Each structure stands twice: as structure tokens, then as C-alpha cells.
Steps between C-alpha positions, in 0.01 A plus 500: 500500500281210390135534406288186504147439375350285776152468352364149558162467336244223446662404169836447669339295776319289243824435314666392827214261566552341158874480568437317827280247319776448242759441774269245662474317169880493478539335838520775764304368798597719798191710570695774680734539205208513258331761718817711500523485120134596485546800728835656403449730197769378258432787259642744757843351423480580127564823315164650403554428129528128568231438762289297253765227536487489880259208535645280229682198640829619356823660617550861389802728464534764774831655390862442600484165320261367765143368491196478720449124529191343351220459757526121491867518595429740787221276628711185456799631695278651769312172541832315551595743778192407709487845659360537851402838644780701664772287342816688409562459126802610298426565134804520273412703191228760568447581134164674463401435861204278406630185668578696818144634502359147469717379789394797711133429425557151642616658825876453461752753625689555176862605460561552129831576331562633149831559317363750243468840662225622265285193568569521874391864514188451287380190685550665838307810391217293350449274802503804727237666278293181518532500881646148494623442852766268639737535203853633551699586188876467456733592215782249483653177374251218534772237530602662830147505639435701815710342778417782743132395489549122493385238567199481269212252514485485122715622210376551144731559204335642189787454252683195365763390754820362342635337817381427852491842673708428811457843662122480466486143627683616813227760559216246502350374825515132590184350350464788254450484123707654221319498164694575182526424128834318467719461193708683241325396176197644325274298732533468877365247746295641787647378827407521866771457762401421858762579761540195725794637700789739440674252271214304345227586249229287347442573129173462309468555124187618320412630153709679236491879463680779314646786704747779434839415659593606851805727483742629761562861596287812480389710202470878541 
């Protein structure tokens, strides 16, 4: 049974406001994304002992060898997705659940999949406690996606992808976006694939980032 401290006080809100201003200064321009970052309490996704780090623009360990991405990375990937309300979005790599909460705030219908059972269970319990709606949680192999729920308007991968994810690309709607950090080295290139038809994708490349690697299978 999980117990969460969901206190969101004026200090927290002030720290989020400063974080939004920092993200603006670093090039995030989508007002809806900035509003989501300003409204979703990132400290809820941290263990109580580490909440003072929640509004730093840094990644942070969440256990199981995984991290909660730095706010700039979350905002950057979300901005590339160009979310519209009611769009069906597949997130590969739930992690803490923070990115899913941001997508839900933007009005997306989120399907999020996590390979680490402990992270899957904690994120699901937290988002339920926060009354975050329109998020469905799945425990499974992200490389396989969720074919039973496809096609998706948008797909977001939150770990470094070593090769083009064919199964996920199949599950994307024509005209949809797949955003992912691509590469096997210490640094990955953020990419956005647009599905032109069943056999053709247009690729765009953006800035460099550092992500933990995307791995196959499930972890109990």
C-alpha cells in the first residue's frame, strides 16, 4: 500500500513558476506545455526525502536504474509532439509517471507502458491518488507497444532507442508523430518521425540529449 504526501503549497507553486521562466529562457515556446509544467506538481513524483530537488532542472534517480527526466527534456519532447486535446498518445517508459501526467494535463488520452513492475505499480497508484484522468497503465515490453489499442495519434519514447522500433512505427496513425531519443552512445539525437503512409516516414533531427537505454523484456 502506497502513501503519498500530496501537499502542494505556495512555495511549491512559486518554485514551479520559476521553473517555467527558466524553461522559457532555454527555448520552450509552447504556452500549453509551459502551463502544464507550471500546474503539475513535480515534487509529488519524488520520495519525501528528496523533494527539495524536484524543481531543479535536472534528472533524478527514481530506482530500478531509471530517472525522472529533467523538466527541460519533458517540455522539449512534449513540445515536439504538438498534442491536441483528445489525441490518443502512447508513452513508452512510464517511469515516475510525471510525463504521463503532463500529457494528461494537455488533454491527451494516455496509454503508458512500463517494463519495471515496481515503477509501474507506484506510478499507477500515484496518478490515481492525484486523480489524473485519461491515463491507462500497462506493465509490459515497450518495444512491443500496445497493438490491441493501436493506432495512436502520437507516440513518445522516454529512453534511448538503439534501432528504429518497427512494432511501434506500425502502431502510429498516418500523419502521426513518433518522438524519441535515437542512438546507442552516451549522447542521443532527438528525432521526430512523421508517418506519411504505411511504408514511408519523414525524419527530423533536433538537439542532443542523454537518456538511459531502452531495453527489451519485463522486470519483476
